[in-house]
C-alpha positions in Angstrom: -43.6 -82.2 61.2 -43.1 -78.5 61.8 -45.3 -77.2 64.6 -46.9 -74.7 62.2 -48.4 -77.4 60.1 -49.7 -79.7 62.8 -53.4 -80.2 62.9 -55.0 -78.0 65.5 -56.6 -79.2 68.7 -58.3 -75.8 69.2 -61.7 -74.7 68.2 -61.8 -72.2 65.3 -61.6 -68.5 65.9 -63.6 -66.6 63.3 -62.3 -63.3 61.9 -65.7 -61.9 62.5 -69.0 -63.3 63.9 -72.1 -61.3 63.0 -74.3 -63.7 65.0 -72.8 -62.7 68.3 -73.8 -59.1 68.0 -77.2 -60.0 66.6 -77.8 -62.3 69.5 -77.2 -59.4 72.0 -79.3 -56.9 70.1 -81.9 -59.1 68.5 -85.0 -57.8 70.3 -84.1 -54.1 69.9 -83.3 -54.7 66.2 -86.5 -56.7 65.5 -88.6 -54.0 67.2 -87.0 -51.3 65.1 -87.4 -53.3 61.9 -91.0 -54.2 62.7 -91.9 -50.5 63.3 -90.7 -49.7 59.7 -92.5 -52.7 58.3 -95.7 -51.7 60.0 -95.4 -48.1 58.7 -94.6 -49.2 55.2 -92.3 -46.2 54.9 -89.3 -48.0 53.4 -87.9 -44.8 51.7 -87.7 -41.5 53.5 -89.3 -42.6 56.7 -88.8 -40.7 60.0 -86.0 -43.1 61.1 -83.7 -41.5 58.5 -84.0 -38.1 60.1 -83.7 -39.6 63.6 -80.5 -41.5 62.7 -79.0 -38.5 60.9 -79.5 -36.3 64.0 -78.0 -38.9 66.3 -75.0 -39.5 64.1 -74.3 -35.8 63.6 -74.3 -35.4 67.4 -71.8 -38.1 67.9 -69.6 -36.6 65.2 -69.8 -33.1 66.7 -71.2 -31.5 63.6 -74.6 -29.9 62.8 -75.3 -31.8 59.6 -75.4 -35.5 58.5 -76.9 -37.0 55.4 -77.5 -40.7 55.1 -76.8 -42.4 51.7 -76.8 -45.8 50.1 -73.1 -46.8 50.7 -69.7 -45.6 51.9 -68.7 -45.3 48.2 -71.6 -43.1 47.5 -70.7 -41.0 50.6 -67.2 -40.4 49.3 -68.5 -39.2 45.9 -71.2 -37.1 47.5 -68.7 -35.4 49.9 -66.3 -34.7 47.1 -69.0 -33.3 44.7 -70.7 -31.2 47.4 -67.3 -29.7 48.4 -66.8 -28.5 44.8 -64.4 -31.1 43.4 -65.0 -31.1 39.7 -63.7 -32.7 36.4 -60.1 -31.7 35.9 -59.3 -31.2 39.6 -56.7 -33.2 41.4 -57.2 -34.9 44.8 -54.3 -36.1 46.9 -54.9 -39.4 48.7 -53.2 -42.6 50.0 -52.2 -45.5 47.8 -52.9 -47.9 50.8 -56.7 -48.1 51.1 -59.7 -49.8 49.7 -60.4 -49.2 46.0 -63.4 -46.9 46.7 -61.1 -44.1 47.9 -59.6 -43.7 44.4 -62.7 -44.7 42.4 -64.9 -42.0 44.1 -62.3 -39.4 43.0 -62.6 -40.7 39.5 -66.4 -40.7 39.7 -66.3 -37.1 40.6 -64.3 -36.5 37.4 -61.1 -35.7 39.2 -57.7 -37.3 39.2 -56.2 -39.2 42.2 -52.7 -38.0 43.1 -51.0 -40.5 45.5 -48.7 -39.7 48.3 -46.9 -42.2 50.6 -48.1 -43.3 54.0 -46.6 -42.8 57.5 -45.1 -46.3 58.3 -46.2 -46.2 61.9 -49.9 -45.4 61.5 -50.4 -46.6 57.9 -52.3 -43.3 57.3 -51.5 -40.8 54.7 -48.3 -38.8 55.5 -49.1 -35.2 56.1 -45.7 -34.1 54.8 -45.9 -36.2 51.7 -49.5 -35.0 51.0 -48.5 -31.4 51.4 -45.7 -31.8 49.0 -47.8 -33.6 46.4 -50.6 -31.0 46.7 -48.2 -28.2 46.1 -46.4 -29.9 43.2 -49.6 -31.1 41.5 -51.7 -28.0 42.2 -54.3 -30.2 43.9 -57.7 -28.9 45.0 -58.3 -31.3 47.8 -56.8 -33.9 50.1 -58.6 -37.1 51.0 -57.0 -38.8 53.9 -58.2 -42.2 55.1 -58.6 -43.0 58.8 -57.3 -46.5 58.3 -58.0 -49.4 60.6 -59.9 -47.0 63.0 -57.3 -44.4 63.7 -57.7 -40.9 62.5 -55.1 -39.5 60.1 -53.2 -36.6 61.6 -54.3 -34.0 59.0 -56.6 -31.4 60.4 -58.0 -28.1 59.1 -55.3 -26.2 61.0 -52.6 -28.0 59.0 -54.2 -27.3 55.7 -53.6 -23.5 55.9 -49.9 -24.3 56.2 -50.0 -26.5 53.1 -52.0 -24.2 50.9 -54.8 -21.7 51.3 -58.2 -22.9 50.0 -57.3 -26.6 50.0 -60.3 -28.8 50.7 -60.1 -31.7 53.2 -62.5 -34.6 52.9 -62.2 -37.4 55.4 -62.5 -41.0 54.3 -63.8 -42.1 57.7 -65.3 -45.4 56.5 -63.4 -47.4 59.2 -63.4 -44.8 62.0 -66.9 -44.0 63.4 -66.3 -42.9 67.0 -62.6 -42.3 66.6 -61.1 -39.0 67.7 -58.0 -36.9 67.0 -56.9 -34.2 69.5 -60.3 -34.6 71.1 -62.2 -33.9 67.9 -64.4 -36.7 66.5 -63.9 -38.2 63.1 -66.4 -36.6 60.8 -65.6 -33.1 62.2 -61.9 -32.8 61.2 -62.4 -31.6 57.6 -64.8 -29.8 55.4 -66.8 -33.0 55.0 -66.4 -36.7 55.9 -67.7 -40.0 54.4 -68.6 -43.0 56.5 -69.4 -46.6 55.5 -71.8 -48.8 57.4 -70.9 -52.0 55.5 -71.7 -55.0 57.8 -68.1 -55.5 58.9 -67.8 -51.9 60.2 -67.8 -50.9 63.9 -71.2 -49.3 63.3 -72.8 -51.7 60.8 -75.9 -51.9 58.8 -77.7 -55.1 57.7 -76.6 -54.4 54.2 -75.1 -51.3 52.5 -75.4 -47.7 53.9 -73.2 -44.6 54.3 -73.2 -41.1 55.7 -71.8 -37.7 54.9 -71.1 -35.3 57.7 -70.3 -31.6 57.5 -70.4 -28.3 59.4 -71.6 -26.5 56.2 -75.3 -26.1 55.6 -74.7 -25.4 51.9 -72.7 -28.6 51.5 -75.3 -30.6 53.4 -78.1 -29.2 51.2 -76.1 -30.2 48.1 -75.5 -33.7 49.4 -79.2 -34.2 49.9 -80.0 -33.0 46.4 -77.3 -35.1 44.7 -78.4 -38.2 46.5 -81.9 -37.8 45.0 -81.1 -37.2 41.3 -80.4 -33.5 41.9 -83.9 -32.8 43.2 -84.8 -30.3 45.9 -88.4 -30.1 44.8 -90.0 -33.3 43.7 -89.7 -33.9 39.9 -87.7 -30.7 39.4 -84.0 -31.4 38.8 -81.4 -28.6 39.3 -78.4 -30.8 38.4 -77.6 -34.4 37.5 -77.3 -36.3 40.7 -77.8 -40.0 41.5 -80.0 -42.4 43.4 -77.9 -42.7 46.5 -80.5 -42.6 49.3 -80.3 -44.6 52.5 -83.3 -46.9 53.0 -85.4 -46.6 56.1 -84.7 -50.2 57.3 -81.0 -49.5 57.4 -81.5 -46.2 59.3 -83.6 -48.0 61.9 -80.9 -50.7 62.4 -78.2 -48.1 62.6 -80.0 -46.0 65.2 -80.2 -49.1 67.4 -76.6 -50.0 67.0 -75.4 -46.4 67.5 -76.6 -46.6 71.1 -74.2 -49.4 71.7 -71.2 -48.1 69.6 -69.3 -46.3 72.4 -69.3 -49.4 74.6 -68.3 -51.6 71.6 -65.4 -49.3 70.7 -64.2 -49.2 74.3 -64.2 -53.0 74.3 -62.2 -53.1 71.1 -59.6 -50.9 72.8 -59.5 -53.3 75.8 -59.1 -56.3 73.5 -56.3 -54.5 71.5 -54.5 -53.7 74.8 -54.8 -57.4 75.8 -53.4 -58.5 72.4 -50.5 -56.3 73.1 -49.9 -57.8 76.5 -50.2 -61.4 75.2 -47.8 -60.8 72.4 -45.3 -59.2 74.8 -45.7 -62.1 77.3 -45.2 -64.6 74.6 -41.8 -63.1 73.8 -42.9 -62.1 70.3 -42.1 -58.4 70.7 -38.6 -57.0 70.6 -36.9 -60.4 70.4 -35.4 -62.7 67.8 -38.2 -65.2 68.0 -40.3 -63.3 65.5 -37.8 -60.6 64.5 -39.7 -57.9 62.6 -43.2 -58.5 64.1 -44.7 -55.2 64.9 -47.8 -54.5 66.9 -50.3 -51.7 66.0 -49.1 -48.2 66.9 -51.5 -45.7 68.5 -50.8 -42.0 68.1 -51.0 -40.5 71.6 -53.2 -37.7 70.2 -55.7 -40.2 68.9 -58.6 -42.2 70.2 -58.3 -45.5 68.2 -61.5 -47.6 67.7 -59.6 -50.6 66.3 -61.8 -51.4 63.4 -59.0 -53.8 62.7 -56.1 -55.0 64.9 -53.3 -55.2 62.3 -49.8 -56.5 62.9 -46.7 -56.4 60.6 -45.7 -60.0 60.3 -42.5 -61.6 59.0 -43.4 -64.3 56.4 -46.9 -62.9 56.4 -48.4 -65.2 53.8 -47.0 -68.4 55.4 -48.3 -67.2 58.8 -51.7 -66.6 57.4 -51.8 -70.1 55.8 -50.8 -71.6 59.1 -53.5 -69.8 61.0 -56.1 -70.9 58.4 -54.9 -74.5 58.9 -55.7 -74.1 62.6 -59.2 -72.6 61.9 -58.1 -69.1 62.9 -59.5 -66.2 60.8 -57.3 -63.4 59.4 -57.3 -61.0 56.5 -55.0 -58.8 54.5 -56.1 -55.2 54.2 -54.7 -54.6 51.5 -52.5 -56.9 49.5 -52.0 -54.6 46.5 -51.6 -50.8 46.6 -54.0 -48.7 44.6 -51.3 -47.4 42.2 -50.5 -51.0 41.3 -54.1 -52.0 40.6 -54.7 -52.8 36.9 -57.6 -50.4 36.7 -55.4 -47.5 37.8 -52.3 -48.2 35.9 -53.2 -45.4 33.4 -52.5 -42.9 36.2 -48.8 -43.6 35.4 -47.4 -44.7 38.7 -44.9 -47.5 39.0 -44.0 -50.1 41.7 -41.4 -48.4 43.9 -43.0 -45.0 43.9 -44.5 -45.4 47.4 -42.1 -47.7 49.3 -43.8 -47.4 52.7 -47.2 -48.3 51.3 -45.8 -51.2 49.3 -44.0 -52.6 52.3 -47.1 -52.4 54.3 -49.1 -54.3 51.7 -46.5 -57.1 51.9 -46.5 -57.3 55.7 -49.9 -56.4 57.3 -52.1 -59.0 58.7 -55.4 -58.3 60.5 -56.3 -60.6 63.4 -59.8 -61.3 64.8 -61.2 -58.1 66.4 -64.8 -57.4 67.4 -66.4 -56.6 70.8 -67.8 -60.1 71.2 -64.4 -61.8 70.8 -63.6 -63.9 73.8 -60.4 -63.7 75.7 -59.8 -67.4 75.4 -60.0 -67.0 71.6 -57.3 -64.3 71.8 -55.2 -66.7 73.7 -55.6 -69.2 70.9 -54.6 -66.7 68.2 -51.5 -65.5 70.0 -50.4 -69.0 70.9 -50.8 -70.2 67.3 -48.6 -67.2 66.1 -46.0 -68.0 68.8 -45.8 -71.7 67.7 -45.5 -70.6 64.1 -42.4 -68.5 64.8 -40.9 -70.9 67.3 
């Protein structure tokens, strides 16, 4: 029987374990939640303002507005920046569906450009070419897997005057590029606090950050049905408010985020060492296996630790058999999704993105992951290829 299909003698290694973080923060979280419950201020309580101020400080901007989800944050950021029906927005085809659906929700059209094969992020060169060719109004790069895309405001002037930059920073709270935090690199940024994120809510929540007071005011209006004064509606918005319980949870977790992100970097470096020591890097044992690449200008927060894996699907099946969690982010590019076929793209249009979709595999990565569990993961991958 091949080694890859032998029953495992190891304990399982979960892809993610919410209970571990909760166990460490339980008392702080319950105290914060109890405070909200005692106040009965479940919508618009003081915890909203407190979290927004703390988050804005971490992101290095004067303004942050909480909202109901990361998807809402993307739409709010686009709309507040002035993206309107008929506009075109350049983005990556290698991302979660919300990146494209938020553009469509704003009434605009997604224009895809290929990724950089090292970082998996939107290629600045490809984005600039697409923006110029299509007459795009905005660029929406995604800071995929916890590493900032290299596009900054200084680059936008070289592409085209007046081009809007909105960061999809859903996976990158606490990341930096050239010493600047995610959330401060563009005209506005959108964050997600889905429970799997580095900074996670106990449910759905999101955030928009910006240096513009005017954009901030518009986000706050749009998230509350276009209201600035109660029951007086200046425009058609949406109910996209963050609830107070989530703000209270996020304020607690934000205090621990820097330490958690630092631990993720330590674990990523240890994965690198283990793979190298196992002979899986730069050898014929697993020819084609590639470890994550970190831009030297970036501070990576490793929302995911993602390898390129030969025979990816077979490897994932083998890991599952051994009780080891893994995930594919993402198995099908956006331009290939059934819902987006009317945009007119075809398979083959974005070869770097399509190759990534066929090869990427995310391994267990969270601050509470134990080193012996990392050993189990890497050993299982070594045995698969041997």
